C-alpha positions as CSV (number, residue, x, y, z in Angstrom):
1,M,-7.3,3.2,-14.0
2,Y,-4.5,5.7,-13.4
3,Q,-2.2,7.7,-15.6
4,C,1.4,6.7,-16.0
5,P,3.6,9.6,-14.7
6,A,6.0,9.2,-17.7
7,C,3.6,9.1,-20.7
8,K,0.3,10.1,-19.2
9,A,-1.5,7.0,-20.7
10,T,-4.2,5.6,-18.5
11,T,-2.8,2.1,-18.2
12,I,-2.2,1.4,-14.4
13,R,-5.0,-0.4,-12.5
14,F,-5.9,0.3,-8.9
15,S,-4.6,-3.1,-7.7
16,R,-1.1,-2.4,-9.3
17,K,-1.0,1.1,-7.7
18,W,-2.1,-0.4,-4.4
19,L,0.6,-3.1,-4.4
20,S,3.4,-1.0,-6.0
21,T,6.7,-0.5,-4.2
22,P,10.1,0.4,-5.5
23,V,10.9,-3.3,-5.4
24,V,7.7,-4.3,-7.3
25,P,6.7,-1.2,-9.2
26,A,3.6,-0.7,-11.4
27,H,4.5,-1.2,-15.1
28,C,3.0,0.9,-17.8
29,R,1.9,-1.2,-20.8
30,A,2.1,1.8,-23.2
31,C,5.7,3.0,-22.6
32,G,7.2,0.4,-20.2
33,A,8.0,2.9,-17.5
34,Y,8.0,2.0,-13.8
35,S,6.1,3.9,-11.1
36,H,5.0,3.5,-7.6
37,A,2.7,5.2,-5.1
38,H,4.9,6.7,-2.4
39,R,3.3,6.1,1.0
40,S,5.0,8.7,3.2
41,S,1.9,8.8,5.4
42,G,1.2,5.1,5.2
43,G,1.0,4.8,9.0
44,L,-1.8,7.3,9.1
45,G,-4.2,4.8,7.4
46,I,-3.4,2.1,9.9
47,V,-3.8,4.4,12.9
48,V,-7.1,5.9,11.7
49,G,-8.4,2.4,10.7
50,A,-7.5,1.0,14.1
51,L,-9.2,3.8,16.0
52,V,-12.3,3.7,13.9
53,I,-12.6,-0.1,14.2
54,T,-11.9,0.1,18.0
55,A,-14.6,2.8,18.4
56,G,-17.0,0.6,16.4
57,G,-16.2,-2.4,18.6
58,I,-16.8,-0.4,21.8
59,A,-20.1,1.0,20.5
60,A,-21.1,-2.5,19.3
61,S,-20.4,-3.9,22.8
62,A,-22.3,-1.1,24.5
63,L,-25.3,-1.4,22.2
64,Q,-25.2,-5.2,22.1
65,A,-25.5,-4.9,18.3
66,F,-23.2,-5.8,15.4
67,W,-24.0,-2.8,13.1
68,P,-21.6,-0.3,14.8
69,L,-18.7,-2.7,14.3
70,G,-19.7,-3.3,10.7
71,L,-20.0,0.5,10.1
72,G,-16.5,1.0,11.7
73,I,-15.0,-1.7,9.4
74,T,-16.7,-0.2,6.4
75,A,-15.5,3.3,7.3
76,A,-11.9,2.2,7.9
77,L,-11.8,0.3,4.5
78,S,-13.3,3.3,2.7
79,F,-10.6,5.6,4.2
80,C,-7.8,3.2,3.2
81,V,-9.1,3.0,-0.4
82,W,-9.6,6.8,-0.6
83,H,-6.1,7.3,0.9
84,I,-4.5,5.1,-1.8
85,H,-6.6,6.7,-4.5
86,R,-5.4,10.2,-3.7
87,I,-1.7,9.5,-3.6
88,P,0.0,10.3,-7.0
89,L,2.1,7.8,-8.8
90,E,5.8,8.7,-9.0
91,A,8.1,7.6,-11.9
92,L,11.0,5.3,-11.2
93,S,14.0,4.6,-13.5
94,A,15.1,1.1,-14.2
95,E,18.2,1.8,-12.2
96,Q,16.2,2.8,-9.1
97,V,14.2,-0.4,-9.4
98,S,17.4,-2.6,-9.6
99,V,19.0,-0.8,-6.6
100,A,15.8,-1.3,-4.6
101,R,15.6,-4.9,-5.5
102,A,19.3,-5.5,-4.6
103,T,18.8,-3.7,-1.3
104,E,15.6,-5.6,-0.5
105,G,17.3,-8.9,-1.5
106,M,20.2,-8.2,0.9
107,G,17.8,-7.4,3.7
108,F,15.9,-10.6,3.1
109,L,19.1,-12.6,3.0
110,A,20.3,-11.1,6.3
111,F,16.9,-11.9,7.9
112,L,17.0,-15.5,6.6
113,M,20.6,-16.1,7.9
114,A,19.7,-14.7,11.3
115,F,16.6,-16.9,11.4
116,L,18.5,-20.0,10.3
117,L,21.5,-19.4,12.6
118,N,19.3,-19.0,15.6
119,S,17.3,-22.2,15.0
């Protein structure tokens, strides 16, 4: 469990922190505040994970064994969990959440219209 950045109560679960975005923020059960984990280096986890899994796959192929690939997958997942765990939660106001939802909704509508008009 993680502390809410607004009231410092430990009410936010790992899964909510992991899935939080400005559009779907984590919600504190104690004070009702919104928060999300800002992923400014979110691409870093994907790159490191891809490199580690690729290296594990190459080692597994060279050794004709499965364990290097399993070790690479385990290391990549551990890095991703650690990366999410260390990112602090940032408070969001209700206005920021509504603006993010409106912006995201307009983007989805534009994507849907482009998809339907090109069919």
